[in-house]
N, C-alpha and C positions, 0 to 999 in steps of 0.2 A: 504493500500500500504506500510505496514511496512516491507515487505519481500524484500530482495535484489534479483532481478531476474537475475543478471549477472551469468555467469558460475562460478563454484567453483574456477577455475584457475585464473580468473580475480579478484575475491574477495581476493584470497591468495596473489596476487601481492601487494595489499595495506597494508598487514600486515608488520610491521617493521621487517627488517632483522637484522642480527648481526651487520652489519656496522652502521645502524641507531641507534641501541641500544647503541653501543660503542660511537658514536658521542654524544649521549644524556648523557653520563657519567656512563652508567651501567658497572660494573665490569664483565668481561666475563671469564669463566674458562680457564686457560692456556694462557691468554693474559696479559702480564706483564705491558705494558705501556699504558698510557692514552693520549688523545689529548693534545698537547702542552707540554708534558713531555720533559725535557732536557735530551739529550742522547749524548753519544760519540760512534763513530764507533770503534769496537774492533779489526778488522782485515781487510786485503785486501788493495786495492788501496787507499781507503779513511781512513785507520786506523788513529785514533787520531783526526779526524775531529769531531767537535761539531755541534749539531743541535737540532731541536725540532721535535717531532712527529706531522706529518701533517694529516696522514690518515692510517687507518687499511686497508691494501691492500688485505690480505687474512688470513684465519685461518687454512687452511689445504692444503697440508699435513704439512706445517710449517707456523707458524705465521710470517707474513711479513708486514712491514710498509713502508710508504713513509715518508722520513725524509727530512725536509728543512734544508740544511746546512747553518751555520752562514756566511760562505764566499760567499754564493750564490749558487743556484741550488738545485735540488732535487735528491734523491737517494732512490731506493728500497733496503731495508735491512731486512734480516731475524732476528727474535727476538734474536737468539743466537749470532748474530754479533753485538749486541748493549749492552752498559753499561749505567746504569742510572747515571745521574749527579744530585747531590743535595740531 
């Protein structure tokens, strides 16, 4: 009984996705920031706000993160809208 009898689609769902790999600390091509990196919002309504990377929200068509702002709250920001701090 060493063979997995589940359909291929069900087995594939168990494979770690990009988000899981990123959370585990793996560097992904084109993804500039890691979990808990300190960042500053570069433009827009929240320009100048500091925070930390909380989650990789998506990688295509543009890399986007969820940032926890130091003053409170969370914000989705594209990678090009963030500057690294530190």
